[in-house]
N, C-alpha and C positions, 0 to 999 in steps of 0.2 A: 769804402767804409773803413774807418779807423779800427785797427786790431786792438783787442783787449790785451794789455801787457801781461795780465795774470794768466789768462787762458793760453797765451803764447808761450809762457815760461813753464807751465806745469808739465808738458810732455818731456821737455829737456831735463827738468828736475827728476821726473820718474826714471828716465833713462840713466841719469847719473846715479840714482840710488841703486838701480839694478846692477851696476858695474862695480859697486864697492866690494872690496874683499870681505869686510866685516859688515853685518846688517846695520842699517841705519836705525836710530832709536825713536825717531819721530814717525808721523804718519801723514798721508797725503791730505786728509781732511783738514787737519790743523795747519798744514802748510798753505792750503788755499785760503783759509781764514786769515792767517797772518799776512800773506801777500796782499790780499784784498784790503785789509785794514791799512797797510802801508801805502797802497796805491790810492785808495778812495778817501782816506781820512788823515793820513800823515803827509801825503803829497809826494811819496817816493815811488815812482813807477819803475825806477832802475835800482837794483840792489847796490850797484856801484856807487850810488850817491848817499848811501846810508851813513848816518852820523850817530855817535853815542847818544846825543840828546833825543834823536828820533826813537831810540829804544825806550826811554822814559815815557814818551808820549804814547808809544805803541802799547806797552805793558801796563802802565799805571793809569792811563787815561782812556784810550780808545778801546782796548780789549774789555775792561770792566763796563764801559758804557754801551758797547755794541754786542757783546756776546753773553748770552744767558748761561749762568753757571749754577749747577746744583750745589747744595750746601756741603755734600759729602764727596764732591768730585775731586779726583786726583789731577792736579794741574802740572805734574812733573813732565808729562809727555808733551805739553805745549812748549815748555822751555827746551826740551830735547829736540823738538822739531825746529825751533828757532836756531839752536846751535847747528843743526844739520844744514839749515839754509845758509848760515855764515860759512860753513865748510864748503858747501856747494859754490857759493860766490867766490871763495878763494880759489878752489880747484879750477873754476872756469875762467879765471883771470879778471873777474869783475871787481874784486877787491884785493889790494896788495896784502901779502901775508902779515905784515906788521899791523895793518889796520884791522885785519881779522882778529888778531890777538887783543887789540884795544876793545873791539866790540864784544868779544867773549868775556873780557873782564867786566865790562859794563853789565852784561847779563848776570854775571855772578853777584855783582853789587845790588842789582834790582831783585834778585831771586827771593831774599827773605821777606820782601814787602809785597811780592806779586800776588800770592794767594789771598792775603787779606784784602788787597785792592780789588781783586777779581770778584770777591764775594759781595761787594757793595758798590753803589754808584760812586763816581769821583766826588771829592769834597765840593760842597756848594751846589751840587746838582741834585735834582729830585729823581726818583725812579721813574721809568717810562710809564706814563699814564695813558692807557689805551682809551679810557673814557674821555679824557680831555683831547687827545689826538684826533679822535673820530667824532667829537661833538655829541657824545651820548649822555643820557641821564644817569643818575646814580643807580637807578633801579629800573628794571624792565618787568613787564608782566610775567607771571609764572608760566612754565611749560608743563604740559601733560605728556609724558614720554613713556615708552615701554620699559620693561624691567631691564636691569643690567644683562641678564641672561639673553633676552631677546635682542638687545643692542649688540652684544658680542656675537650672537649668531649672524646678524647682518654684517658685522665687520669681517667675519670669516668668509663672506661671499664676494669680497672685493676682487674684481678681475685684475686691477692693476697690481695689487699685492700678490696675487697668484702668479702673474707673469714675472714679477721681481724674484719670487722664490724659485720658480721654474728656471729662470736664467741662472741663478746661483747654482742650482743642482746640476743643470745641463752642462755648465762650463767648469765644474770643479776639477782641479788639477790642470786646467788649460794654462799655458804660459801667458804671462802678462808682459807686453812690450810697450814701453813708454806710456804706462798707465792704461793700456787698452788691450783688447783681445787681438790676436792675429787676424789677418783678413779671412783666412779659411774658417777659423772658429767663429768669427763674427757672422759670416754668411750662413753657416750651419745653424747658429743660435737664432738668427733672424728668421730663417725659413721655418724652424720648429715653432717659433712664437707667433708666426703669421704676419710678420712685418714685411712690407714691400722691399725687395732687393733690386737695386738698379743693375743694368747689364754690366757696367764697368764699376768694380769696387776695388779701391786701392787701400782702404782701411776702414775701421769701424766708423769713422767720421762721415763716411759716405752713406751710412744707414742711420739717419738722425734719430729715428724712433728707438733704435737699439742703443745708441750712444746715451740718449737721455735716460732710458731705463737702467742702463749700466751704472750711471752716476747715482741715480736715486737708490738703486739696490745696495750700492756701496755705502751711501750715507745712512740708510736705514739698517745697515749691518746684516742684510741677508748675505752679503759678500764680505769676507774677512779683510783685514788690513794689509795682507801681504802684497808686496810690490813685485813679486816674482811669479807666483802661480796663484790661480783662483782657489781660495779657501772658503769653506762654509762659515758664515757668520752666525752669531748667537740667535739672531731673529728667526732663523729657519726653524728653531725649536719652539719659539714663542708664538709663531703664527703659521698655520691656524690651530695648532694642536696644544697650545698652552692654555692656562686657565683663563677665565673671562677677563680678569684684570689685565693680564699680560697681553691678550689679544686687543683689548681696547686701547692699551698704551701704545702698541705698535701702530694701530690705525690712527690714533691722535698724532703720533710723531709724523706719520706720512702726510696727514692733512697740513700740519704746520710747515713741513718741508716744501710741499707743493705750493702753498701760498707764498712762501718766501722766494722760491727759485723758479717758478714756472716761466717767468719772462727774463731770467738771467741767462740768455743764450746769445747766439750770434746776431740776433736782431735787436741791437741795443740803441737804435737811433732815437727812440722816444723814451721819456721818463715814465716807465711803467712799474716802478719799484713798489708802490703801495696800492696799485689798483686792485689787486686780488683781494686784499683785506677790505677795501671799501665795498667791493662787490659782495663779499661774504656778509658784511654788516647789512647791506641792503636786503639780501636774501633772508637773513636772520630776522630783521625787523618786519619783513613781509609775512613771516610765518607761513601758514598753509595757503594764504591767498596767493603767494608767489609774486615774482617780479617779471614783467615782460622782458624777453631777451633784448628787444629793441631799446628799452630804457637802460638796461645794463650797458649796452654798447655805447649809447650816448653819454652815459655817466663816465665810462672809461675814457672816451675821447676827450671829454671836458677836463678830466684830471690830467691826461697825458699831453694835451696841446695847450700851450699858453702863448703869450706874445713873443717869447724868445724862440719858439719852434719854427724852423724854416718852412716856407710855403711848400705844400705837397708832401711833407714828411709823413703825415698820417697815411695818405693814400699809398705812398711808396712802401711803407712798412706793411700795410695790409696786403698789398700785392705780393710782397716777398715772403712774408711770414704768416699770413693768414689773419682773419679777424680775431682780435684779442678776446672778445667776449665768447666767441664760439670755441676758441682754443681752451680758455679757462673752464668753461662749462663742460666741454668734452672730457677734460681731465678729471674734473670733480665727479662727473657721472661715472667714469671709469673706476674711480676710487670707491664710489658708493655714497658720496656726500650730497649729491643733488640728483634730481630727475627733471627732465624737460619734456613738457607735453603741450602741444598746440601753441608753441611760441612763448610759453610761460615756464620759468625756472623756479623750482622749489627745493629747499633743503629737505633731505630725508630726516627721519627722527635721529639717526646716527649723526648726521651732520649738525643738527640742532644741539644735540647733547654735547658733542665735542667742542663746537665753536662757542656754545654757551659757557662751557667750562673755561675756555680761553678768555672770554669776556669777563667772567668772574675774577680770574687771576689778574686781569688788567684793570680792575677797579669798578666794574659794573656788576651789580648784583643781579643774577638771573636765577630766581628761585624755581624749584620744581614743585608742582602742585601735589600736595600730600594725597594719600589714598582717600577715597571718598568718605570713608568712615571717620577720618581724622580732620576733614575739612571744616573750617569755620566760615561764617558768612563773608568775612573780609577776603578769604581766599577766593571764593567764587567771584566776588566783585573785582578783585585784581585780575583774575583770569579773563574776565569779560573785556578788559582793556586791550587784549591782544588776540582774542579768539574770533572765529567766524560765528555767525548766528547759529549754524548747525552744531558747532563744537560746544557753544555755550548752552544750547538747548539740551544736548546730551548730558553735560555735567549737571545742569539744573535738575533734570529728571531723576538722575541717579541720586543726587543729594537729597531731594525732597522724599524720595522713596526710603532712604536710610533714616532721615530725620523724622519723617512724618510731616504732613502739610502744615499743621498748626505750629509746631516747634520751628520748622524751617522759616515760615513767614515771620514768626516772632524774632528770630535771629536776624533776618534780613532787615526788618523794620527797626530793630534796635541799632544795627550797624548804620542804617540810614540816618537815624537821629543823632548818633555820636560822630559820624564821619564828616569829612569835608564835602563841599558841594558836589564835586564830580562823583565821589563814592555814593553820596545820597541818591543822586539821580540814577546811577547804575543799579543800586540796590532796589529802588522803587520799580525800575523797568523790569527787573527779574521777578519781583514778587507780585506785581500788579496783574499779569495775565493769569495767575493762579489764585486770585483773591477769593473766588467762589468757595474755595476749600477752607478759608480762614476768615470769614466775615467778621467774627467777633473781634479778632485782633485789629482789623482795619477800623472797626468802630472805635476801639480804644485809641487809635492813632489820631482821632479827632481832638483829643485832649492834649496832644503833644504839639507845641508850636512849630517845630521844624517839619513835622509830618502833616499837619492839618490840611494845607492846601492840596497835597497829593491824595490824602485820604478822601477828601470831598470829591475829587475828580474820579477816583477809582470806585467809590461807592455809588456815585451817580451812574457810572457805566454799568454797574451790576443791577441797579434799580432806577431806571430813568424817571420813574414817577416820584421818587423820593426827592424832596426839595432840600437842597443843601446850598444855601446862599453863599456865593463867592464874595468876599469882602476886599476892600482896598488893601488890607494887610496881607491877604492871601496873594494878591497879584504882586505886591511888593516883594514878598518872600520868593515867589517863583522867579521873578525877574532877577533878583539878587543871586539865587542859585544858578540860574542859567548862564549869566555873565561871569560869575565867579569861577565856574567850571571851565571857562574858556578865556580867562584873563590874558594868557600869553599868546593866544592865537586869533583873537578877534580882528577881523578885517574892518578898518574904519568905514569902508563903503557898505559893508553889510550891517553895521550897527543900527541904522534906522529900522531896517526890516526886523532885526532881532527884538528891538524895543517894541515894535508894533505887534509882535506875536502875543505879548502879555499885557500891553498897555493900550487901551483905546485912544484914538487920536484926541488930543486936547486934555487928556487926564494925566499927562506926564508930571505936572507940578504936584498934584495930589499924591501921586505914587512916590515921588522923591521925598515929600514931606513925611510920608509913612516910613520910607526906607531908613531914613537916618535914625528913627526911633527903634529899629529892630535890634534884637540881641543876636547879631550875626557877625562872625569874625571877619568877613570879607566885604561888608557893606561899604566901608570907606573906600576901598580899592575900586569897587564897582562904580560908585558915584564919581570918583576921580577919573575913571576911564571914560564915562559918558561926558563928563565935563571937558575932557581934553580932546575927544575924538568925534563927538557928534557934530554933523555939519550945520545943524540948526542952532544959531547963536543963542536964541532964547532958551532952548532946551539945555544946551551946554552950560549956560550961566546958572540956570536953576539947579542943575546937578552939582555944580561947584559950590553954590551957596549951601545946599543940603549937606555936602561933605564937611564944610566948615563947622557945622553945628555938632558934629560928633565929638564927644569928649576924647582927648588923646588918651591912648592906652599907656599904662605905666610899665 
């Protein structure tokens, strides 16, 4: 397996830093970021090949595009780290002294422009759009989540963060050699933390669970930046004993780190760079229904394996490194982001809260359902689009209790009359089972064109003996709503069955003639859909003719 040049260089860099008479000014985290940008995006795997023009691309293009920078972040340490890398390259004979001087002058030339460039995407490029990257809508249904205090309490129970903190405290003042603990200290720490320790250990790399935790603890700042001895980092004070905001921030940083780095290890034969994010999106969209582990495994394989992947690469990777889905889920469970029960994985409320915030930052609106006292009918309708039947029933019961049955029904029917087709059908489905408590409001709905066909069905169910004749106009409106609510998802093969649900065989022409006369914003699109996709040529032609009769909108 080809060695990663960055991972190969970092121990030598750490050893060089330890041996300097004066402390270096940079840090190992920034060094790894800069080296990886040079290797993966500038195309320089060897520091000896570095040219002044490469520094322009590194600092003014790749760093701003690939590294998230806070508005108030001090970037002087990044440049200090780059200068240390140049000194290291000169001291180790990779770059001649005169070229080191040229490169240092180039860094000084770029420095006045670096901070401004790092705070914004490169010219001509748009900011990273998570919504577009993952094919998500602009807005997702709202979430009902526990309070911040309850979420923070859950974040304080993370086994993974507890081990990271214990590792920092257990190893404080231990010497650091080439960026790692000594063999004796590594063995002692692993045994205390419950990690398996092989019979023969030559260094911390022989205990991969400990090595991974060490790296994460350092990046999360449970461990300080010293390259000589282990120091306590600031996160030890923030988690778990900080205030709720601090605890949630630490937990969110941990989730982001794990999603980014979980597969950045020695098993790099497959392209697994983005699979953790795709898996989290699948879990987030599944809400409390969850996603079968088998489906997540298939999805990860589909993303990681393409026509350029060598035969057998997937099976070899799994044999050597473990099943990616199981590795990812085990780590997320350890953090407290997911739970897995009977082969189905679900995000915890803490996982939903944190990843929902990340989606919002990435351009996807993920609203939180307001307290029941503040909810409007449209909030309940929106919630229904992503909830289970049990969750919706609980919210509906609580909302009706607060509002009162008559007022709640009135709000839902008003929302149904004003909303789009999908919202109307959802609002009706919520209100109809409770119609007995607000008969008069349903009687009034007979006078509202958008609601009339639904009111007739509901009132007939309450009183079967009451004759409420269904008209062609009623059928036309029901059909228009049904297809309008599913315009983007109708399967052409299912279209005849959908049409038959509301239109008796042979009555299609009469219904289409009534449809084009409706005051309905989606009727033209519905008729065009039938005209384009219905397999019966006669029905399709009649739908197209009806669509042509609708006056164009201004």
